[in-house]
N, C-alpha and C positions, 0 to 999 in steps of 0.2 A: 093278893095272897102274900103273906110274909114267910120267909124261910127260917123256921125255928131250928131245923136240923140240917146243916149243910156239910157237904164233903167236897173238897177240892178235887180237880181232875188229877189223874195219875198217868204218867207216861207208860205206854206199853211197848211201842216201837218208835224210837226217835234217834235214828242214826245221825251222827254229826256230819255236816257237809265239810268237804275238803276245800280249804281256802288256799289261794295262790299267794296272797299277800298277808303281811303281818297286820295286826289290828283286830278290831272287833266289829261285828255287825249286830244291830239290835232289830229284831223283827217282832211285829205285833200280829196277832191272828185270833180268830174265833175257834174255840173247840166246840163243835156241835154236840147236841144231845146224843148223837150216834158215835161220838169219839173221833170223827173226822175233822181235819183242819180246813177252815174256810177263810177266805179273804186275807191271806198273808200280805203284810205291808212292811217294807223296810223303813224303819224310823231313822237310823243312822247307819252309815256304811264305812268301809275302810278305804274308800276312794277307788276301788276296783269294781267296775260294772260287771265283769265276768263273775266275780265272787258273789255279788248281790243276786245275779240270776241263778247261780247254783244254790244259794241259800233258799230262795223262793221255790225252786224246783224240788229240793229235798224236803223242806218243811211241809209242802203240800202232801207228801206221802206219809207223814207222821200219823200215828194212831195213839189214842188216849182212852183210858177209862173215864167217861165224862163226869163232870161235877154232878152232884145231886142236891136237890132241894126237897126236903121232907120225903126222901127216898125216891124221888122222881128224877130221872136224868134230865139235865138242863144245859143250855148253852153257857159258855163262859169265855172271858177274854184272857189272853195270855200275852206276856211280854218276855221274850227270851233273848239273851245276849250270847252270841257265838263268837268265840275268841280263838285265834291261831297262836 
């Protein structure tokens, strides 16, 4: 099935994690058809493992309006950079 009418996901509740160190953390995850975050994975970090754990903890709580394909909610992949 091809997606002729698609809509990107929209953040509804995405509080920023508090980082202890300067720099940025890039996290990749799946936004499920239900708007929940699944399988967050740190791509790059700022060298502080505590910050990476905090980012994963917070990102798991984020909520989105899911992407839509032909009007049907669908899973999508996201890549987000968090910077202090």
